[in-house]
N, C-alpha and C positions, 0 to 999 in steps of 0.2 A: 481745573484749578492750576494756577501757575506754580512752577517749581521754584525752589530756593535759588536766588541770584546772589553771587558773591559781591559784597560791598566793603568799603574801607572802614576800619574801626574808628569811631569818633574819639576826639580827645577828651570830651566831657559828656556825661549822660546823667539823667536824674536817677535811673534805676539800672543796676547791672545785675543780671541773673547769670550765675555760673552753673552750667549743666543743662543739657537739652532733653530733659526727661519730663514726665508728667507733672512733677511738682513745680518746676520753673514755668512750664507752659500754662499751668492753672493759675499761678500767681500773676503772670504777665497778662493773661486774658482778663482776670478780675480787675486788675489795676486799670486796664484800658476802659473798662466799664465805669468805674467810680471816678477816675481822673484821666480823661482822654487827653489832657494837656501834657502829660508826662512823656518824656523821651525815654524809651526803654531799649536796652541793649542786652543781648544774650551771647555768651561765648561757650563753646564746648570743644574739648580736645579731639573728639572723634570726627569722622567725616560725614555723619548723618545723624538725624534726631533719634532719640529713644533707642539707642543701640545697647544700652546696659540694662538696668533693672526694669525699665518700662517696656522693653521689647516683649512681644507676645510669647516667644519661646523662653524668655527668662523670667516671666511673671506668671503666677498661677491663673490670672485672668478672671478669678472669681470676683463678682460684685459682693465684696465682704459685707454682709448685712446680719451676720450671726444667725442666719436661718439654719445652718447645718454644721457650723464649726463648734465642736464640743468643748474646745479649750476656752471658749468665751463664757461658759456656764459651769464653773467648778462646783463640786460638791462640798458643802460645809461640814465641819466635824459632827454636827448634829443630824446629818443626813439630808438636810434641805438643799435645794439647788439655788445658787446665786445667779440672778439674771440681770443685775445692774449693768455689768459690762456689755452684755448682749444688747440691752436697750440703747446704751450709749453708741455702740458701733452701728446699730441699725439707723439711729437718727442721723448719724454723720453721713451714712451712705444715702439716706433720703435727701440730704442737702446736695450731694453730688448729682443725683437724678434730676433735681429741680434746676440746677445750674445748666446741665446739658440740655434739658428741655427748653430753657430760656434761650440758649444759643441756637437751637434749631428753630424756635419761633421767630427769632430776630434775623435769621438767615446767615448767621456766623458759621454754623455747621449745616451741612446739607443732609443727605439721607442718613438717618441714625443707624441703619443696618450696616453701615461701614464700620461701626465700632462697638455696637451693643446688640445683644440677642437675648431672648428669653429662654431660659432652661431651668427646669425645676432643681431645687437644692434639697438633697436628702442627707440625713444622718442614718447610718446603717451599723447595727451591732449584732453580735451573736453571743450566746452563752447566757445563763440565767441571771448572773449579777449585772451584766451590761444591759440586758433587756430591762431589768428593774430600774437601772439608772436612767435609761432613755424614757421610760414611762413617767418617772418622777420629773424629769426635765421637761417633758411635754406639758405636764400638768402645771408646772411653774410658769412656763412661757405663755400658757393660755390666759394668764391673768393680765397680759398686756395686749392692747389692740394691735400693736405692731406684729404680733404673731398669731392673731386670732384665727387666721385662715389655714394655719398649719394643721396637717393631719398626722395621725399615728396609727400604725397597724402592727399586729403580730401575726396576722392571717397569711398563711403561705401563698394562697392563691392571689391575694392582693399584691404581695411582694413580687410574685412572678410577673404580674402585669406592670409593676413599677420598674423593676430592674431585672428583666429576663436573663440577661447575660450573667448576672451575679448569682442567680438562683439555680442555674443548670448544674447538676452534679453536687449540689450542697446537701450535706447530711441532714435528713429530715428529723433525726432524733435530737438535734441541737437547736434550741429555740433561737429565733432571730426576730428582729423588729426594726422598723424604720419610721422616721418622720419625713414628711414631704411638704415643701413650700413651693407652690407653683409660681410665685412672684420672684423667683430667683433669676439672676442674670449672669451672662458671660461677657467680659469686656476684652477688647483688643486695645490695651492701653498704648501700645506702640503706634497703632494707626491713629488713635485719638490724639496723641501727642503731636504727631506730624500735621494733622488737620488744624490743631490749635495754633501751632507755630506759623503755618502758612497764613492763617487768618490774622495773626498778630502782625506779620509783615505787610499785609494789605492795609492795615491801619497805621502803618508808619514805623513800627518797631524794626530793629535790625538784628539779624541772626548771623553769627559768625562761627562756622565750623573750622576745625583744624587750628584752633587758637587755644594755647595752653597758658593758664595763669601760673607765673613763676614766682611772683612776690606780691604781697599786699601790705600796705602800711596806712594807719590812720593819721590824718593831719590834725593840727591844732584846731582847725575850724570844723572838726568832726567828719569831714569828707574823707573818702577812702581813695588812695592812689594805688592803682592796680597795674602791675607790669605783666604784659601779655606777649607771648611769643607766637608769631605766625609760623606754624609748622611747615607750611608749603614753601616759605622763603627763608626762614630762619631769622627774619627781622623782628626786633622787639620794639614795642611801643608802650606808652603809658596812657591810662584813662582815669579820669577823676569821676567819682560818683557820690551822690548824696545818700543812696541806699544800696547796700550790697546783700544779695541773697546767695547763700552757699547751698545749692540744691544738686550737688554732684554725686548723689548716691553715696557709695562707700568712700568716695574721695572727699566728701565734705569734712570729715574729721581731720584729715591732714591739713586742709585749708584753714579750718578753725584754729588748729594749733599754731599754724604759721601766722595767723592774725595777731596772736598774743593777747587777746581780750581776756580779762579776768573771769568772765562768765563761763569760758570754756576750760578753765583750769581744772585739772584732775580727771577729766573725761578720757575714756579709752574706748577701744572697740575690739570686738572678737569676731573675726570673719568666719562665715559658714557658707560653703558652696552647695550647690544643688544639682541633682540629676533627675531625669525622667525616664521612664520606659514609655516609648512611643509606639503605638500600634501601627503596623504596616498592612494589616488585613482589612480591606475596605468593607467586607461583609460584617466583620465584628464591629467596626466603627459605626456602621449604620444601625446596628442592633441596640446601641446604647445612646440615650439622649438625656443625660442628667449629670449633675455634679454631686457625687456621693462621697461624703466624708466619714471616716471611721474614728476610732479612739487612738490617740497618740501613744507611742511607746514610752515606757518609763524613762524620764530624763530627756526626752526629745524636745527641741525648741518648737514654738508654735508654728513656724514656717514649715516644719516637717510632719505635720499631721497628714496621714496617708489619705489620698482620695483618688477615685476613678473619675476622670474629668473629661467631659465633652467640651471641646473648644471650637470656636470659629476663628480661623486664622487666615487672613488674606482671602476671605470668602469661601474657604474650604473647611468642611467638618473634620476634626481630628479627635483622637482619643489618647489621653495620657494617663499614666499611673505614677504615683510618687507623692512628693519628691523624696529622693534619697539624699541624705545630708553627707557632706564630705568636709574636709578641712584643706584650706589653702591659705597661705600667708598673704595672698593678694586681697586688696580691698575692692577691686573691680576686675571683671573678666579681662579687661584690657590693661590692668594695672601691673605693678611690679611685685615680684616675690619678696622685695624688701619692705613692702608697705607696713606690715605689722611691726617689724623691728623699728622702722623709722617713727612709728607712732608712739613708741614707749620712751619716756624720759623721766627725769626727776619729778616732774609735776604730777604724773599719773602712775608711777611705778607701784605705789602702795595700793591704789585702787585695782590695778591689774592683778597683783598678787592676791589681794583679798577676794576678788571675784573668782580666781582660779581655785582657791582653797574651798570656797563655799559652793562650787559647782562641779563636784566630782562626778555626779551622775551624768551630767552633760558630756564631760570628757570621755567617760566610758562609752556613752552612746555614740559619740562621733568616731571613736576608735573602731567600734563594731561596724559602723557604716562604711568607713574607709576600707575595712578588711573584706567587705562583701564581694562575692563573685556574681557573675550573671545568673547562675543557678539560684543563689541566695535571693536575688532581687525577684526572680520569677516565682520563687517560693512565697515571698511576701505578697506578690500579686495574686497568688492563688487563694489567699484569705479573702480576696474580693471576687475573683473570677476563678472558681474551683477548677475549671477545665482549660485554663490558659495554657497555651503551648509556646515554648521559648522562641520558636521560629517566627511567631507573629509579632514579636516585640523587639525593638532595638533601643540601645541606650543613647540618650541625648543629654548634653551638658547644659544645665540651666544657668541662672544668674548667681552672682555673688551678693551676699547680704552681710552687713556689719552690725552685729548686735551691740547695743549701748552698754558700756560699763560706766556707772555713775559713782562718783566718790561718796563714801559713807563714813561718818565719824566712828561708828562702832565696829563695822566689819571691814573697813578699808575701802572696799568697792563692792558694788552690787550689779549683777548682770540684769539688765532690763530688756523686756521684749516690747515691741510696738514702736511707735515713732515719737520723737521729742523735738520741739523747736527750742533752740537756745538763742535768746535775743539779748543784745547789749542794752545797758541801762539808758543810753541815749537813743535807742531805736534805730541806729544807723546800720546795724548788721544783724542778720538772722541766719542761722544754720539749721538745716534739718538733718537729724541723725536717726538711725534705726531702720526697721523693716516693716513687715506685715502688721496691720492691714494697709499701711501706707497709701498706695495708689487709690484705693477705693474711698479713702477718707481725705483725699487731697484738698477737696473744696472746703470742707469744714476746717481743716488745719490752716488754710490760707485766709479764710474769713476771720478766724481768730487772730491771725497775725495782723491783718489790716485793721481790725477793730481796736487792737492794742495801740495803734498809732505808728506812723512813720514820719520822719522829718520831711518827706516829699509830699505828704498829704495834708489837705486842709481839714479842719475839724469836722465839717459837715460831710466830708467824703468817707469818714470812718464811722458815721452814726448808724445805729441799728436800722433806722427807717430807710436809709440809702441802701443798705445791704439786703433788706427785705424786698427791695425792688428787683433783685436778682434771684434771691432764694427766699421764697415766701415764708418758710417756717423758721428763718434765722432768728434766734433769740427766744424761740418758743419751743415747748415740749410737745412733740407729737404723741408721746406715750400718755401725757396727761390730757390731751385734747383729741379724742377719737374722731370728731367731725372734721377737724383740720387735717388729720392724717388721711382720712378718706378722700377729701378734696385733692390733696397733694398727690396721693397715690393714683387717683383716677386721671388727673391731668398729665402727670409724667408718663404713665403707662400709655396714654393715647398719643402724646406727642412723640415719644420714643418708639412707638409701634411695638409695644411689648405684649399686647393684647391677649 
């Protein structure tokens, strides 16, 4: 596969994508399918693709399908378990699987093992109350065909077979339980992004690294004029576009604010950094082959749900534990410590203050995380791996995430988790804000954006039938149609070699 070749920035383009991560790569690839006549241009500040949130070491890599993530199935006040969010997340991930399978079938992507691997997804808990919760969660999820193959056990011998590393040295007097879904996956979103961008270039799109957006203004004809600085030469140039996508991870908020569109008014962001414990003992790495999620700590954001995580990164098996949250005023790892301050103004000050007042538990949690020592982190690891030794693990800095702060008339501002697309009324600009499950649901997010309409698309290019040619289940519910789910699951499993 050819490598990226530097080319000059055009003066006009139909679509301008800002940010070389999985979101822009997904949108660009989808647009090439539905509207191959479009001229698509992408710019990114850094020197290579997927260097921020999409990078394998900055991203959990879990194919988020709600198979193991307990925060997607909250307990209601009456003791029942809500699975609506889990169904929604799973169906969105199924759309991603279908899209990637279509790309493999059509020769756009080559060997799927370059970016996706099958690994079981487990939820693991200990203690009487937690075991009871997991048992009730399992029963609730069994009502959906999406989770019908999930298994549950409290049997110690079975647990030792499923997660031997986690059961060694564990107190036999404390009850433990797990659910297991063998159709779980691990994704290298960094590698996938690079493959998609190379494929886009082959189809005529242009990708420009080391180019920074310094200004953006909408003209009277609804087109956007973007001023871009070439960081290699210092030269500035302008580019006109009919559709602008802000997919720059944590940097998207600052660009949205700079655009001045009324739809972005009042929005703010709260940055949360991440860290991992990375196993350096190859013997331990080979003894664990699963993604195992536990219960989140009180006040913890969803991206900080603890998990012992088998990964495939650059063709090599790795083992991580975490993530541990931290606080930085940067919106990107490569960003500036002034990012948070620069994002606060008269338009969102009330929302920022309101969110702070109503999220005291999150503040306490982050303070506790920042104050942790290496011994504290290893202590948390021992809840998962009782015999863990500090010398077998080292600290790695993960990515930055910016959680959405949304204006709210009653509370001033509300801290939201997840991802959100802000789209202007004329459809000429869209910005993606937020974090997990982001990358895993990129396809569903971009399909919704396309179906809502863009000034560069003809009506038939946005129609449900057109999009179903790429993603078979688009517009239909797999939860409500078990036969369709089985066909889709079998096809994608075979094409992506998840067997």
